[in-house]
C-alpha positions in Angstrom: 91.0 224.9 110.1 90.2 224.7 113.8 91.8 222.1 116.1 89.7 220.7 119.0 91.8 219.0 121.6 90.3 216.1 123.6 91.8 217.0 127.0 91.5 214.3 129.6 93.1 216.2 132.5 93.8 219.7 133.8 97.4 219.4 132.4 96.1 218.5 129.0 93.8 221.5 129.0 96.6 223.8 130.0 98.9 222.3 127.3 96.2 222.8 124.7 96.0 226.5 125.6 99.8 226.9 125.6 99.9 225.3 122.1 97.2 227.7 120.9 94.6 225.1 120.0 91.2 226.5 119.1 88.9 224.6 121.5 88.9 221.9 124.2 86.6 218.9 124.6 87.1 218.1 128.3 86.6 214.5 129.5 88.1 211.8 131.6 89.2 208.2 130.9 90.4 208.2 127.3 90.9 204.4 127.6 87.1 203.8 127.5 86.4 206.5 124.9 85.8 209.3 127.5 83.3 209.9 130.2 82.1 213.1 132.0 84.9 214.8 133.9 84.5 215.6 137.6 82.9 218.9 138.6 86.2 219.9 140.3 88.1 219.4 137.0 85.5 221.4 135.1 85.8 224.3 137.6 89.6 224.2 137.6 89.8 224.4 133.8 87.1 227.1 133.6 89.1 229.3 136.1 92.4 229.0 134.3 91.8 228.3 130.6 90.5 231.0 128.2 89.8 228.6 125.3 86.2 227.6 124.6 85.5 224.5 126.6 83.1 221.8 125.5 82.3 219.1 128.1 81.6 215.5 127.3 78.3 214.4 128.9 78.6 210.6 129.0 77.8 209.0 132.4 79.6 205.7 131.8 81.5 203.7 129.2 79.9 201.0 127.0 76.9 201.7 124.9 74.9 204.9 124.5 71.5 203.7 125.6 70.8 205.0 129.1 68.5 204.2 131.9 66.1 206.9 133.4 68.5 207.5 136.3 71.5 207.8 134.0 69.6 210.3 131.8 68.8 212.4 134.8 72.5 212.4 135.7 73.3 213.7 132.2 70.8 216.5 132.5 72.2 217.6 135.9 75.7 217.6 134.5 74.6 219.9 131.7 73.1 222.3 134.2 76.4 222.3 136.1 78.3 223.0 132.9 76.0 225.8 131.9 76.4 227.4 135.3 80.2 227.1 135.1 80.3 229.1 131.9 81.2 226.3 129.5 80.7 227.0 125.8 79.4 223.7 124.6 78.3 220.1 125.4 79.3 216.9 123.6 76.7 214.2 124.1 74.0 212.1 122.5 71.6 209.1 123.2 70.8 206.1 121.1 67.8 203.7 121.2 68.4 200.0 121.8 68.5 199.4 118.1 71.4 202.0 117.8 69.2 204.6 116.0 69.2 208.2 117.3 67.0 208.6 120.3 65.5 211.8 119.0 63.3 212.6 122.0 66.0 212.4 124.6 68.7 214.1 122.4 66.2 216.9 121.8 65.8 217.3 125.5 69.5 217.5 126.1 69.8 220.1 123.4 67.0 222.2 124.9 68.7 222.1 128.4 72.1 222.9 126.9 71.0 226.1 125.1 72.5 228.6 124.5 75.6 226.4 124.6 76.8 224.7 121.4 75.8 221.0 121.0 78.0 218.4 119.4 76.6 214.9 118.9 79.4 212.6 119.8 80.7 209.3 118.4 77.6 207.5 119.3 76.9 208.4 115.7 79.5 205.8 114.7 77.2 203.1 116.2 74.2 204.0 114.0 73.3 201.6 111.2 72.0 204.3 108.8 74.4 207.2 109.0 72.6 209.3 106.4 69.3 209.0 108.1 70.9 209.7 111.4 72.6 212.8 109.9 69.3 214.2 108.7 67.7 213.6 112.1 70.5 215.5 113.8 70.1 218.4 111.3 66.4 218.5 112.0 67.3 218.7 115.7 69.6 221.6 115.0 72.7 219.9 116.3 75.7 222.1 115.7 78.2 219.4 114.8 78.8 215.7 114.7 82.0 214.1 116.0 82.6 211.0 113.9 85.4 208.7 112.6 83.3 207.9 109.6 82.2 204.7 111.3 85.7 203.2 111.1 88.4 202.6 113.7 90.1 205.9 112.6 88.9 209.0 110.7 91.5 208.4 108.1 90.0 205.0 107.3 86.5 206.6 107.4 87.5 209.5 105.1 85.1 208.6 102.3 82.0 208.5 104.5 83.2 211.6 106.2 83.4 213.4 102.9 80.0 212.1 101.9 78.5 213.3 105.2 80.1 216.7 104.8 78.7 217.0 101.2 75.2 216.1 102.3 75.3 218.2 105.5 76.6 221.3 103.7 76.1 224.4 105.7 73.3 222.8 107.8 75.7 221.0 110.2 79.5 220.7 110.8 81.1 217.4 110.4 84.0 217.1 112.9 86.4 214.2 112.0 87.9 212.5 115.1 89.7 209.3 115.8 93.4 208.7 115.2 94.1 212.1 113.8 97.8 213.1 114.2 100.5 215.2 112.6 101.0 212.6 109.8 97.4 212.7 108.6 95.9 216.0 109.7 96.4 217.6 106.3 94.2 215.0 104.6 91.2 216.5 106.4 92.2 220.1 105.5 92.7 219.2 101.9 89.2 217.5 101.9 87.7 220.8 103.0 86.9 220.1 106.7 86.8 223.2 108.8 87.6 221.4 112.1 89.4 218.3 113.4 89.3 216.6 116.8 92.3 214.9 118.4 94.0 214.3 121.7 97.6 214.8 120.5 98.7 212.7 123.5 102.1 211.6 124.5 102.4 208.6 126.8 104.6 209.2 129.8 105.9 206.1 131.7 106.0 207.2 135.3 106.3 203.8 136.9 107.0 200.5 135.1 104.4 198.8 137.4 102.5 199.7 140.4 103.1 197.7 143.5 99.5 196.6 143.3 98.0 196.9 139.8 94.7 198.7 139.7 93.5 197.8 136.2 91.0 195.0 135.8 91.0 193.4 132.3 87.5 192.0 132.7 86.0 195.5 132.7 87.7 196.6 129.4 85.1 195.3 127.1 82.7 197.7 125.4 80.0 195.0 125.0 79.5 194.7 128.8 78.1 196.8 131.5 79.4 196.2 135.0 76.9 196.8 137.8 76.9 195.9 141.5 74.5 193.0 142.0 71.9 192.9 144.8 72.1 189.2 145.4 75.9 189.2 145.5 75.8 192.1 148.0 73.3 190.2 150.2 75.5 187.1 150.1 78.5 189.0 151.2 76.6 190.6 154.0 75.3 187.2 155.1 78.8 185.8 154.9 80.3 188.4 157.3 77.4 187.9 159.7 78.0 184.1 159.6 74.5 183.5 158.2 75.6 181.4 155.2 
């Protein structure tokens, strides 16, 4: 069984290599489910890590339905990854009804070739997983990263096994979400060829920052924060004494 490590930093990537993991999914910001890492991080990892590196292509947190501009950003990031020598891309797009956006996903796959393409956990938001699986097989996606549409892969093991049985040799089902040393063997015994985990340890560097930087109001997957034109105008007027 191969172990893919979800590495959220250069140190995590180096540690994955030292531990002899089989592959890295490189991302940033695990707290929001991961977003695309910086170009600098990608380059640093590619220069110093010999493991196959798959890069998460997700322009922001929240849902998986993207604007035209966001989709262009995703495509440009794939080009950068290809030019950097990455072995794979982890991405995907949904429609507003949370079905697979076949057209856009197909476009990402085409741009990514010959890199491997993993459809990420956007799959867990779909309402008809079997239909979604068949669509991804038709698109020739290499693998699907999924928790079995539960909060952890262990809880979703029955759907994962069903997906694996239906997908057969046509697609790889990559269980991910809450996999650790206590439950990893469950997936090997169920016949999965790969698992995905971060294997993270939390290090407490400072009890508190002098000035906290986290904002609780942004930690909500049902919202999308965006700078507002009218609010910006109001602030500009205020500092010009035009209120």
